[in-house]
N, C-alpha and C positions, 0 to 999 in steps of 0.2 A: 622266149622271154625268160628272164631270171625268175626263180621261184620266190614267192613272197616269204619273208622271214616269219618263222613260227614264234609268236609272242607268248611267253609262258613264265611261270614261276617254278622253282623246284617242287613246290607242293603239287602243281598240276602234273609235272612229269612223274612224280612218285605215285600219284593217283592212277595214271595210265599203267604204270608198272605193276601196281598192287592188284587192281581190279578194273577191267575196262568198263564193266557195267556201272560201277560206282562213278567212274570218270564221266560217263555219258550223263548220268543223273545230275552230277555236280556242275558240269561245264556246258552241256549242250541242250538238254531238255528244257523247254520253256512252254508252259510254266514248269518250274522245277518241282519234282515230287516232294511231298511234305516230309520233313525230317522227324525223327523221333524226339523224345524229351531230352533236355539238356543233361550232360554228364557232369557229375560233381567234381571229378578230378580235373576236368577242363576249367571249371569255375575256379578251383584252387590255383591252377597254373596261370590263368588270365589275371587273377587278382594280384598274385605275386609279381608277375611281369609288369603290370601297370604301376604297382607301388615302387618298384626299383627304377623304372623309367622316370617317375615323378621325383624320386629322391635326388637324382642327378640334376634336376632342374631347380632345386632349391638353392638359396644362397649358401656359401661355404659354411657359415656359422650354424646353419640349420641342418646340415648333413650329419645327423646323429642317428643312432639306432632307435631312439625314441621317436624321431620324426618318421622313420620308416614304418614303425608300428602304427602310428597315427594315420599315415597315408594308406596303409593296408586296410585298417579298420574302416576308414571313410569310404574306400572304394570296394569293399567286400562284395563279391557276387555270390548270392545265396541260393542259386538255382541248382537243382539236381540232387540235393541232399535228402536224406530220408525224412528228417524233421528239423525243427529249429534247434533242438539239442545237438544233433550231429553237426549242423552248420556252425554252431558256437564252438564246439570242440575243435573243429578244423580251423576256425578262425584263430584260436589260440595257438595251434600248431604252426600255422602260416606266419603268425607274428614272431614265433621263435625262429623260423627260417630267415625272415628278413632282418631281424635284429642281430642274429648271430652272424649273418653274412655281411651286413653293412659295417659291423664292428671290425671286420678284417680289412676294410677298404680305406684308402687315403682320400679324405674328402677334397683335398686340394689338387688331386691328380685327375684333372678333367679328361674324360674320354674324347676321342676324335668325333665320335658320334654315338647317340643313344636313340634306339629305334630308327636307325638311319637306313633309308632306302638306297640301294645300290643297283646298278644295271650295267650290262655289257652285251656285246653282239659278237656273233661269229658269222660265217657265211650261211649258216642254217637257222640260227635262233636269235631272238632278242629276249634275253632272260633278265628278270629283275627279282628283287626280294628285299626284305627288311631285316636288318641285323639287330639283335638285342643290344649289343654294345661293341664298339670298335675302339680298341686301345692302341696307343703308340708305345712301343717298348724299344728304346734306343732309336735305331734307324729303320725299324720295321713296324708294320701294323699287325695286330692280332685280332682275330674274330672271336668274340665271346658269346656263347649261347647258354642261357639259363635253363636248367632242368629241375622239375619238381616231382617227377615220377617216383614210384616205389622201387623200381628196378635199379640195382647198382650199375654204374656205367663202366665201360672198358675202353681201352685205346682203339679197339676195333670200331666202336661206335663213332669216335671222332674221325678215324681214318676213312671209314666207308661212307660217311655222310656226304651225299651229293650236294645238299644245300650249303654246308659249310665250305666245301671246295669252290662252289660257284661264287659264294660271297667273297671268298679270298681273292679270286681272280677279278671280280668286279671292283672290289675295293682298291686293289692294286692299280688297276687301270684308271679309275676315277681320280684317285689321290696321287697318282704317279709316284707311289711308294711301294717297295716290296712288301708282300704279305704272303707268308707261307705257313704261319702258325695258326691253328684253330684250337679253341678250348671249350670244353663242356663243364659248366659249373653246376654241380649237383647240390642244391641248397639243403635238402634234408640231411645230408651227411657232411656237407662242407668240403667234399672231395672235388678236386679239379683234375680233369683228364685232358691232356694236351697231345696234339699230334702235329708234327712238322712235315708239311708236304714239300715235295720237290717240284720243279717246273714240269718234269715228266709226269708225276702223279696227278698234278692239276690238269695237265693236258688230257690224261686218260679220262678224268671225270667229265671234262667238256665234251670229249668225243662220245662218251656214253650218253650224255644229255642230248647230243645231236641225233644219235641213233634213235632214242626214244621219241624225240620230236618229229623225226621223219615219219615214223609209224603213226603217231597220234595225228599229225597234220593230214596224212592220207586218209585216215579214218574220219576226221572232221569233214573233209571235202566230200567223202562218200555220204556222210550223214546229211549234209546240206543238199546234195543231189537227190537223195531219196525223199527227204522231207519236202523239197521244193517241187517234186513231181506229184505229190499227193494232191488230189482234188480239193479245192477250197470247200469248207463246210457250208452247207446250205443254211441260209438265215432267212427268217421271215421278215419281210419289209415292215418297217415301223409304221404303225397306224398314225394317220394324220389327226391332229387334235380337232375336235368339233369346234366350229366357229362360235357356238354358243357357250362352250365350256371355258372357264377362265384358265389361264396358264398356271400350271402347278409348279411350285418351287422345287428345285432339285432336292432329293433326299440326302440325308447325312450319310457320309461314307461309313461303312462298317468298321468297327475298331479292329486293329490288327493285333496279332500276338505280341507279347513282350519280347524284346531282343534278348538273344542268348549269346553270351560271350564265350570265347574259348581261345587258347593260345595258337601262334602260327607255326603253318608249315613252313614253312620256310621262315620261322622266327617272327611270325606276325600274329596280332591279336585282332579279331574281327567280331562284329555283331551281326547276327543273321536272324531275321524274324522267322519263327517256326509256327506251323499250323498246329492245331490241336491234334492229339494222337488219334482221334477217331476219323479224321478226314484224310483220304488217301492222297489228295493233291492239294496244293496251295490254292488253286483256282476253284471257284464254285462250279465251273463247267468241266465235266469229266473229259479226259482226253480220248481221242479216237484211236482205233487200233493202229499200231505202228507197223511198218513193213517188216516181214519176218527176217529179212537180211540183216537188220540192225542187231538182232540177237546173236548172229554169227560174228559180225564185226566187233561188237561190244560184248563179248562173252563174259560171264561171271567167272570168278576165281574162288570157288568155295573153300573155306578153311576156318581155322580158329578165330581169325580176325573178324569173321562175319558176326560174331557176338557183339562187336563194338561198332558196327556200321550204322551210320545215321539213316541209311535207306533200307534197312533190313526188312521192313514190312513189305517192300515192293519186290523182294527177291526170294522166290520159293527155294532156290538152291541154297541160298545163304541160311535161311531158316532151318533147313534140313541139316546143313553141315555143322552148325554150332549152336549151343543152347543160348537162350535169351538171357541177357544180363540186366540187372537192375541199375538205375542211373548212378548209384553210389558204389557199385561193385569195384570200380577202379581205384578206390581209396585204399591206402595201406592201413588196415585196421590192426 
């Protein structure tokens, strides 16, 4: 029988490449382990991405830098900052980002897509993702990705990005239009970093994605086999209500945590409810012990990035490898 296509996004593949334990926590474990507090730099990035996407949906005569500032202010995500003063300071910076950037754009030059989902298939994977912006330049398409981080960008960032290459291939196939150029737009500096792929380089990225997908799919299957073989937890049978006792109305569900937004991996913005920092798992029922083989298949990859991992509290190796960071430490002060 043919092997089922591995359905994925570039973010999922990069998670497998970066740290297999984090991959397991993110995509396989249910209930998912509780994440840490929101990161302020993710709040900045998500706010800027949302404002720029909304700006292109405005009528032509309203596509002005002032409108961009208003959209950003109305949609500002204030999670992860040290206090209200720091949040207000970064709101001002982010307003400068979007007003300066939109001032360089032609409001009448409508993109082919904004926050556009693209997808493609090979013999191994069914991959999809969302592009920040898809432009048409002459007879070709260009993939545009917004960046708000503090680190300056280089051509290597654009050239080596698996996500951008996959988006270029998927956009080209869906739109039946050549797409070889990818661009990183760094809003804090206004710098645009471009890379033009060849058919060969795009093919190499796809083959690399397939290799990672085969590894991850094999691990996923083993995870399901091991977890499916676990004995079902014993539960006490529910007590029957006494005939004399009146039926009790169902209790109100407990309030969940507030959603936390952040920018995508693969160019996407999502909202994920997070548990309070004191609870190790999202569920009130503690998980039972996992098979030891899972730690071998999904081994951690300790290093400096462990400081920024959402699942740091569940990984002793990660806590040892890198110091703990405050939620606002990713901001460029």
